[in-house]
C-alpha positions as CSV (number, residue, x, y, z in Angstrom):
1,V,0.5,-0.1,0.1
2,F,1.1,3.8,-0.5
3,T,-0.6,6.8,0.9
4,I,-0.1,10.8,-0.3
5,G,0.1,13.5,1.7
6,S,1.4,17.0,3.1
7,P,3.4,16.2,6.3
8,M,4.3,18.8,8.4
9,S,3.8,21.8,6.0
10,S,2.6,22.2,2.1
11,A,6.6,22.4,0.8
12,Y,6.4,18.7,1.5
13,A,2.6,18.6,-0.3
14,G,2.6,15.1,-2.4
15,T,5.2,13.0,-0.7
16,V,4.3,9.5,-1.6
17,T,5.4,6.7,1.4
18,R,5.2,3.5,0.8
19,G,4.7,-0.2,3.3
20,I,2.4,-2.9,4.2
21,L,-1.0,-3.1,4.8
22,S,-0.6,-4.7,9.0
23,G,-4.0,-6.0,10.0
24,K,-7.9,-4.9,9.2
25,N,-10.1,-4.4,12.1
26,R,-7.7,-3.2,14.5
27,L,-10.1,-1.8,17.3
28,V,-8.2,1.5,18.5
29,E,-9.0,3.5,21.5
30,V,-8.2,7.3,21.1
31,A,-9.0,10.3,22.9
32,I,-12.1,12.7,21.3
33,E,-12.9,15.1,24.1
34,G,-10.3,15.1,26.9
35,K,-6.9,13.3,27.6
36,T,-9.5,9.9,28.7
37,N,-9.7,7.5,25.6
38,D,-13.5,7.8,25.3
39,W,-13.9,6.4,21.6
40,I,-13.3,3.1,19.5
41,M,-12.1,3.9,15.9
42,N,-12.2,0.6,13.8
43,V,-9.3,1.3,11.7
44,M,-6.7,-0.4,9.5
45,Q,-3.0,-0.5,10.3
46,T,-0.1,-0.1,7.9
47,D,3.7,1.0,8.9
48,A,3.7,3.0,5.5
49,A,4.7,6.5,7.0
50,I,2.2,8.3,8.5
51,N,2.7,11.5,9.9
52,P,0.6,15.1,10.6
53,G,-0.4,16.3,7.6
54,N,-1.5,12.7,6.0
55,S,-4.5,12.8,8.0
56,G,-7.7,13.2,5.5
57,G,-5.3,11.4,2.6
58,P,-6.2,8.5,0.2
59,L,-4.1,4.9,1.4
60,C,-3.9,3.0,-1.6
61,N,-3.1,-0.4,-2.8
62,V,-1.2,-1.4,-5.8
63,N,-4.3,-0.5,-8.2
64,G,-4.5,3.2,-7.9
65,E,-7.5,2.1,-5.5
66,V,-8.5,3.8,-2.5
67,I,-9.0,1.2,0.3
68,G,-8.6,4.1,2.9
69,V,-8.4,7.6,4.2
70,N,-5.5,7.8,6.7
71,S,-6.4,9.2,9.9
72,L,-4.2,8.4,12.7
73,K,-0.9,7.2,14.4
74,I,1.0,5.6,17.7
75,T,3.6,8.1,19.0
76,K,5.0,6.5,21.3
77,S,8.7,6.4,21.3
78,E,9.3,3.2,21.4
79,I,7.0,2.5,18.6
80,E,7.9,2.7,15.5
81,G,5.8,1.9,11.8
82,I,2.0,1.7,13.6
83,G,-0.1,3.9,11.7
84,F,-3.9,3.9,11.0
85,A,-6.7,4.4,7.8
86,I,-10.3,4.9,7.8
87,P,-11.4,2.1,5.7
88,I,-12.9,3.8,2.9
89,E,-16.2,2.0,3.2
90,E,-16.7,3.7,6.4
91,A,-15.7,7.0,5.2
92,L,-18.2,6.7,2.0
93,E,-21.4,5.7,4.2
94,Y,-21.3,8.9,5.7
95,A,-19.3,10.9,2.7
96,N,-23.0,9.6,0.4
97,D,-25.1,10.7,2.9
98,I,-24.2,14.0,3.8
99,K,-23.5,14.8,-0.2
100,N,-27.4,14.0,-0.8
101,G,-28.6,15.8,2.2
102,K,-29.1,13.2,4.8
103,K,-28.4,14.2,8.6
104,V,-26.1,11.7,10.3
105,E,-28.1,10.5,13.3
106,V,-26.8,9.4,16.6
107,A,-28.1,6.9,18.8
108,Y,-29.1,8.5,22.3
109,L,-29.5,7.2,26.2
110,G,-30.3,9.7,27.3
111,I,-27.3,9.5,30.6
112,Q,-24.6,11.0,32.0
113,I,-22.0,8.2,32.4
114,S,-18.7,7.4,33.8
115,N,-15.9,4.9,33.6
116,V,-15.6,2.8,37.1
117,V,-13.3,4.7,39.2
118,S,-12.6,5.3,42.7
119,N,-15.8,5.7,45.2
120,V,-13.8,8.9,46.0
121,Y,-14.7,10.5,42.7
122,L,-18.5,8.9,42.1
123,A,-19.2,10.4,45.8
124,A,-19.2,13.8,44.1
125,Y,-22.5,12.5,42.7
126,N,-23.4,10.5,45.9
127,I,-22.9,7.1,44.0
128,K,-21.3,4.3,46.1
129,L,-20.8,0.8,43.9
130,D,-20.2,-2.4,45.3
131,S,-17.0,-3.7,46.2
132,S,-17.6,-6.2,44.1
133,I,-17.7,-4.0,40.5
134,K,-13.8,-3.4,38.7
135,S,-15.3,-2.3,35.6
136,G,-18.5,-1.5,33.4
137,V,-20.0,2.6,33.0
138,V,-21.3,4.4,36.1
139,V,-24.9,5.9,35.8
140,L,-24.6,9.2,37.0
141,D,-27.2,11.1,35.8
142,I,-30.7,10.4,33.8
143,Y,-32.0,12.8,31.2
144,K,-36.3,13.1,32.0
145,D,-38.3,11.3,28.9
146,G,-35.3,9.9,27.7
147,P,-34.7,6.4,26.8
148,C,-32.7,5.0,29.6
149,Y,-35.4,7.5,31.6
150,T,-38.9,5.6,30.2
151,A,-36.8,2.0,30.7
152,N,-36.6,2.6,34.6
153,I,-32.6,2.8,34.7
154,Q,-31.2,4.4,37.6
155,K,-28.3,6.7,38.7
156,G,-25.3,4.7,40.0
157,D,-26.5,1.8,37.7
158,V,-23.7,0.1,36.1
159,I,-23.9,-0.6,32.2
160,T,-21.3,-4.1,31.5
161,H,-23.6,-5.6,28.0
162,V,-24.9,-4.0,25.3
163,N,-26.7,-6.7,23.8
164,D,-24.3,-9.2,23.8
165,Q,-20.9,-7.8,24.0
166,K,-18.9,-6.8,27.2
167,I,-18.4,-3.3,27.9
168,T,-15.8,-2.1,30.3
169,N,-15.6,1.6,29.9
170,I,-16.8,4.6,28.4
171,A,-15.4,3.7,24.7
172,Q,-16.6,0.4,24.1
173,L,-20.3,1.3,24.9
174,K,-20.2,4.3,22.1
175,Y,-18.5,1.9,20.1
176,Y,-21.3,-0.8,20.4
177,L,-24.3,1.8,20.8
178,Y,-23.4,3.1,17.6
179,K,-23.9,0.5,15.6
180,N,-27.5,0.6,16.2
181,K,-30.0,3.5,14.9
182,S,-32.4,5.2,16.1
183,E,-35.7,4.2,16.7
184,E,-33.9,0.6,17.4
185,E,-34.1,-1.6,20.3
186,I,-31.3,-2.9,22.2
187,V,-30.7,-4.3,25.4
188,L,-28.9,-3.4,28.6
189,K,-27.6,-5.6,31.2
190,V,-26.6,-3.5,34.3
191,Q,-25.6,-4.7,38.2
192,R,-27.3,-2.7,40.6
193,K,-25.9,-3.9,43.6
194,K,-24.9,-6.8,43.6
195,E,-28.0,-7.7,41.7
196,E,-27.9,-8.0,37.9
197,K,-31.0,-6.6,35.9
198,I,-31.6,-6.9,31.9
199,F,-33.1,-3.9,30.5
200,K,-35.0,-3.1,26.6
201,I,-33.8,0.1,25.3
202,R,-35.6,1.8,22.4
203,L,-32.5,4.0,20.9
204,G,-34.0,8.1,20.6
205,V,-32.0,10.3,18.3
206,N,-29.3,12.6,19.9
207,K,-30.3,16.6,18.3
């Protein structure tokens, strides 16, 4: 595979780098809001050099076909040659919707959430978890008349599964939640103190 971009500045516009497709369907956690990883991207991995300025450029195969959109890389000092691109099928799905004037809607639960963290942090929300709960997503607050409010999800509940997928943090919750569209029904499994509960929830639309 090879990439085309403008690494660092326009002085290097049209730079071409090459490599191999190192892996597909990598689930990479990234920080979108703040410093905590709160999002998972499904990406292709390549060792072709990707630098600032390559983002948004094409990842192509040997036939010149665009197979991905260059997006990010791992920048730790001990890591070299791990870059990522969004699969072209996913990029085109959203691009075509926008081009056709279709509004991109995001599934909505109607809750404020946090990763399972120390009881000192949760104390600010007057929430005390059972000592057996080590991971999951804590419901800090519930918006009135939202899907979770209607389903009787409660403050202090810990979401552990979306449908059949285990959830350990906010990034995973968003990833599996957004695979569903508004008005679709999902199943949430939650831990309420020492009791496990299952709820069927019809998703709303985040406006």
